[in-house]
C-alpha positions as CSV (number, residue, x, y, z in Angstrom):
1,M,-18.0,4.4,-2.4
2,P,-16.6,4.1,1.2
3,E,-14.2,7.0,1.9
4,L,-11.8,7.8,4.7
5,P,-14.2,7.8,7.6
6,E,-16.0,4.5,6.6
7,V,-12.7,2.8,5.8
8,Q,-11.2,3.9,9.1
9,A,-14.2,2.5,10.9
10,L,-13.8,-0.8,9.0
11,V,-10.2,-0.9,10.0
12,D,-11.0,-0.3,13.7
13,F,-13.8,-2.9,13.4
14,L,-11.6,-5.6,11.9
15,A,-8.6,-4.7,14.2
16,E,-10.8,-5.4,17.2
17,R,-12.0,-8.8,15.9
18,T,-9.0,-10.1,13.9
19,T,-5.8,-9.1,15.6
20,G,-4.1,-12.1,17.0
21,R,-6.4,-14.5,15.2
22,V,-5.0,-17.1,12.8
23,V,-6.1,-17.3,9.1
24,T,-7.3,-20.8,8.4
25,D,-8.6,-20.4,4.9
26,V,-8.8,-17.9,2.0
27,E,-11.3,-18.6,-0.8
28,L,-11.6,-16.7,-4.1
29,G,-15.0,-16.2,-5.6
30,S,-13.5,-14.1,-8.4
31,I,-10.1,-14.6,-9.9
32,A,-10.4,-11.1,-11.4
33,V,-10.4,-9.4,-8.0
34,L,-6.9,-10.6,-7.1
35,K,-4.4,-8.3,-8.8
36,T,-1.2,-10.1,-7.6
37,F,-0.1,-13.6,-8.2
38,D,3.1,-14.1,-6.0
39,P,2.8,-14.6,-3.1
40,G,-0.5,-16.4,-3.5
41,P,-3.4,-16.1,-1.0
42,D,-2.6,-19.6,0.3
43,T,0.5,-18.1,1.9
44,L,-1.7,-16.4,4.4
45,V,-3.1,-19.6,5.8
46,G,-1.8,-20.7,9.2
47,R,-0.5,-17.3,10.0
48,P,-1.7,-14.7,12.6
49,I,-3.0,-11.3,11.8
50,D,-0.7,-8.8,13.5
51,A,-2.4,-5.5,12.7
52,V,-5.0,-3.8,10.5
53,T,-4.3,-0.3,9.2
54,R,-5.5,2.2,6.6
55,H,-3.8,3.9,3.6
56,G,-6.2,6.3,2.1
57,K,-9.1,4.2,1.1
58,F,-7.1,1.0,1.2
59,V,-7.5,-1.6,4.1
60,D,-4.3,-3.4,5.0
61,L,-4.2,-6.6,7.0
62,D,-0.7,-7.5,8.2
63,V,-0.7,-11.2,8.3
64,D,2.6,-12.2,9.9
65,G,4.6,-9.9,7.6
66,T,2.6,-10.6,4.5
67,H,-0.1,-8.0,3.6
68,L,-3.6,-8.5,2.4
69,V,-4.6,-5.2,1.0
70,F,-8.0,-4.4,-0.5
71,H,-9.8,-1.4,-2.0
72,L,-13.6,-1.6,-2.0
73,A,-14.1,0.8,-5.0
74,R,-17.6,1.8,-5.9
75,A,-19.7,-1.3,-5.3
76,G,-17.5,-3.4,-3.0
77,W,-18.2,-4.0,0.7
78,L,-17.1,-6.1,3.6
79,R,-19.5,-8.5,5.3
80,W,-18.5,-9.8,8.7
81,S,-19.8,-13.0,10.4
82,D,-19.0,-14.2,13.9
83,A,-19.8,-17.7,12.6
84,L,-18.8,-17.8,9.0
85,S,-20.7,-20.3,6.7
86,T,-18.9,-23.5,6.1
87,T,-20.3,-23.8,2.6
88,R,-17.4,-23.3,0.1
89,V,-17.6,-20.2,-2.2
90,R,-18.6,-21.1,-5.7
91,P,-16.7,-18.9,-8.1
92,G,-19.0,-16.8,-10.3
93,K,-22.2,-18.0,-8.4
94,S,-22.5,-15.2,-5.8
95,P,-21.4,-11.7,-5.0
96,I,-18.6,-13.0,-2.8
97,A,-15.2,-12.1,-4.4
98,L,-13.0,-13.2,-1.5
99,R,-13.6,-14.9,1.8
100,V,-11.2,-15.0,4.9
101,R,-11.8,-17.5,7.6
102,L,-10.3,-17.3,11.0
103,D,-9.4,-19.9,13.7
104,D,-12.4,-19.1,15.9
105,G,-14.9,-19.7,13.1
106,S,-15.4,-16.0,12.4
107,G,-14.3,-14.2,9.2
108,F,-15.4,-11.9,6.4
109,D,-16.5,-11.8,2.8
110,L,-15.5,-9.1,0.4
111,T,-18.5,-8.7,-1.9
112,E,-19.3,-6.6,-5.0
113,A,-22.7,-5.9,-6.5
114,G,-23.5,-4.8,-10.1
115,T,-21.7,-5.1,-13.4
116,R,-19.1,-2.5,-12.9
117,K,-16.2,-4.3,-11.2
118,G,-13.7,-2.3,-9.2
119,L,-13.0,-4.2,-6.1
120,A,-9.3,-5.1,-5.9
121,T,-7.2,-7.3,-3.6
122,Y,-3.5,-7.7,-3.3
123,V,-1.2,-10.1,-1.5
124,V,2.2,-8.3,-1.1
125,G,5.3,-8.2,1.1
126,Q,4.7,-4.5,1.9
127,A,1.6,-2.3,1.3
128,G,3.8,0.1,-0.7
129,E,4.0,-2.5,-3.4
130,V,0.4,-1.8,-4.3
131,P,0.5,0.9,-7.0
132,G,-2.5,2.8,-5.6
133,V,-1.0,2.9,-2.2
134,A,2.5,3.9,-3.5
135,S,1.0,6.9,-5.3
136,L,-1.1,8.3,-2.4
137,G,-0.8,11.9,-1.2
138,P,-0.7,12.9,2.4
139,D,-3.4,11.7,4.7
140,P,-5.6,14.7,5.8
141,L,-5.9,13.5,9.4
142,S,-2.2,12.7,9.9
143,D,-0.3,15.0,12.4
144,G,1.9,16.1,9.5
145,F,-0.9,17.5,7.4
146,T,-0.9,21.2,8.5
147,R,-2.5,24.4,7.2
148,E,0.9,25.0,5.5
149,S,0.8,21.6,3.9
150,L,-2.6,22.3,2.3
151,G,-1.4,25.8,1.2
152,Q,1.6,24.3,-0.6
153,I,-0.6,21.8,-2.3
154,L,-3.1,24.4,-3.6
155,A,-0.5,27.0,-4.6
156,G,-0.3,27.5,-8.3
157,R,-2.6,24.5,-9.0
158,R,-5.0,25.6,-11.9
159,T,-7.5,22.9,-11.1
160,Q,-11.0,23.0,-9.8
161,I,-11.0,22.6,-6.0
162,K,-13.5,19.7,-6.2
163,G,-11.0,17.8,-8.3
164,V,-8.1,18.6,-6.1
165,L,-9.9,17.2,-3.0
166,R,-10.8,14.0,-4.9
167,D,-7.4,13.3,-6.4
168,Q,-5.9,10.5,-4.3
169,S,-2.3,11.4,-5.4
170,V,-2.8,14.9,-3.9
171,I,-4.8,14.2,-0.7
172,A,-5.6,10.5,0.3
173,G,-9.0,9.3,1.4
174,V,-11.5,12.1,0.3
175,G,-13.9,11.1,-2.4
176,N,-17.0,12.5,-4.1
177,A,-19.2,12.6,-1.1
178,Y,-17.0,14.2,1.5
179,S,-15.5,16.6,-1.0
180,D,-19.1,17.9,-1.4
181,E,-19.5,18.2,2.3
182,I,-16.2,19.9,2.9
183,L,-16.8,22.5,0.2
184,H,-20.3,23.2,1.5
185,A,-18.9,23.6,5.0
186,A,-16.2,25.9,3.7
187,R,-18.7,27.9,1.6
188,L,-16.7,27.3,-1.6
189,S,-17.9,26.6,-5.2
190,P,-16.7,23.3,-6.4
191,Y,-15.6,25.1,-9.6
192,T,-13.2,27.5,-7.8
193,L,-9.7,27.1,-9.0
194,A,-7.4,26.0,-6.2
195,A,-4.7,28.6,-7.0
196,N,-7.4,31.4,-6.8
197,L,-8.3,30.7,-3.1
198,S,-7.4,33.6,-0.7
199,T,-5.4,33.1,2.4
200,E,-8.7,33.2,4.4
201,Q,-10.4,30.7,2.2
202,V,-7.5,28.3,2.6
203,D,-7.7,28.8,6.3
204,T,-11.3,28.0,6.3
205,L,-11.0,25.0,3.9
206,Y,-8.3,23.5,6.1
207,A,-10.4,23.9,9.2
208,E,-13.5,22.4,7.6
209,L,-11.6,19.6,5.9
210,R,-10.4,18.4,9.3
211,R,-13.6,19.0,11.1
212,V,-15.9,17.3,8.6
213,L,-13.6,14.2,8.4
214,I,-13.0,14.0,12.1
215,G,-16.7,14.3,12.8
216,A,-17.5,11.6,10.3
217,V,-14.9,9.3,11.7
218,G,-16.5,9.8,15.2
219,V,-20.0,9.0,13.8
220,A,-18.7,5.9,12.1
221,S,-16.5,4.7,14.9
222,G,-17.8,1.6,16.7
223,K,-20.5,0.8,14.2
224,P,-20.8,-2.6,12.7
225,A,-19.8,-2.7,9.1
226,K,-23.4,-3.3,8.0
227,E,-24.5,0.0,9.5
228,L,-21.8,2.3,8.0
229,K,-23.5,3.0,4.7
230,D,-26.7,4.2,6.3
231,A,-24.7,6.2,8.9
232,K,-22.8,8.0,6.1
233,R,-25.9,8.9,4.2
234,A,-27.6,10.2,7.4
235,G,-24.7,12.6,8.1
236,M,-24.7,14.3,4.8
237,S,-25.7,18.0,4.4
238,V,-25.7,18.3,0.7
239,H,-24.3,15.1,-0.9
240,G,-27.1,12.9,-2.2
241,R,-29.7,15.5,-1.2
242,A,-30.5,17.3,-4.4
243,G,-33.9,18.9,-4.2
244,Q,-34.0,19.0,-0.5
245,P,-33.5,22.2,1.6
246,C,-29.9,23.1,2.7
247,P,-29.7,22.6,6.5
248,V,-27.8,25.9,6.8
249,C,-29.8,28.4,4.7
250,G,-32.9,26.6,3.5
251,D,-32.1,27.0,-0.2
252,T,-32.6,24.1,-2.5
253,V,-29.6,21.8,-2.8
254,R,-28.7,21.5,-6.5
255,E,-26.9,18.9,-8.6
256,V,-24.5,18.9,-11.5
257,S,-24.4,15.6,-13.3
258,F,-21.5,14.1,-15.2
259,A,-21.2,10.8,-17.2
260,D,-20.8,8.5,-14.2
261,T,-21.1,10.8,-11.2
262,A,-22.6,13.9,-9.8
263,L,-21.9,16.6,-7.3
264,Q,-24.3,18.5,-5.0
265,Y,-24.0,22.0,-3.6
266,C,-26.0,24.9,-2.2
267,P,-26.2,28.0,-4.4
268,T,-26.7,30.4,-1.5
269,C,-23.9,29.0,0.6
270,Q,-21.4,28.3,-2.1
271,T,-22.0,30.2,-5.4
272,G,-23.5,33.5,-4.5
273,G,-26.9,32.3,-5.3
274,K,-26.1,31.3,-8.9
275,P,-26.9,27.7,-10.0
276,L,-24.0,26.0,-11.7
277,A,-24.5,24.9,-15.3
278,D,-25.7,21.3,-15.6
279,R,-25.6,20.5,-19.3
280,R,-27.2,17.1,-19.0
281,M,-30.2,18.4,-17.0
282,S,-30.5,21.4,-19.3
283,R,-30.9,19.1,-22.3
284,L,-33.6,17.1,-20.5
285,L,-35.6,20.3,-19.8
286,K,-35.6,21.5,-23.3
């Protein structure tokens, strides 16, 4: 799933190529992907794109005061073309869920692979009308997100720190992958309760949260959309690297599996050398 750094890179990529261009066509390849009905996508046609911005993991195209907002979810992606195909999208016949064509012949497709559908698009008067945007917590890269802000978020919260970092209503933009990376860098167990963090641990968590995300944004910046997934994977220290050596201490990166996701961590760096219980793997080994 694209997270804050990749979404920011997509925003920058789109802003450079679409700002000032006029939308000439919007095609739907999947009715289910459109979560709003009034105004309709046709209202975007003939209007210029004024700006492209990010809200957490949401991309927001301001089309002359009407907003096309989308969230790529787990299997969605954006495919850009300088010369978009003139073939009409056939609903249900391809991975293309939505196509936006611009006046210079360029444009992009929103695609989704697999059977689990989560890609969502909205056409609204203001981005805040999208429920997921309206409920977002503070952006960790905003000027207003300070060490004190993080301390207030964590104080009294009897929730595992991994879950806190992933909760979009608490902190916007961080998902499964970067929460693994941030906790590894901060040398914290993903199971630590947020309220139990010491002052020094909160200091470190804040510093590493910002450092990891800023670094990842820097790596993603300027890359074409098609290269962002590979760049993300290449930059990971523990996420997606179970069974490989930790780049910091050399211990084996371990994994805890859940029903539809998994986390990765280094026992030496994060849990005092003790592996975390993984009930699913334990059953397989019996």
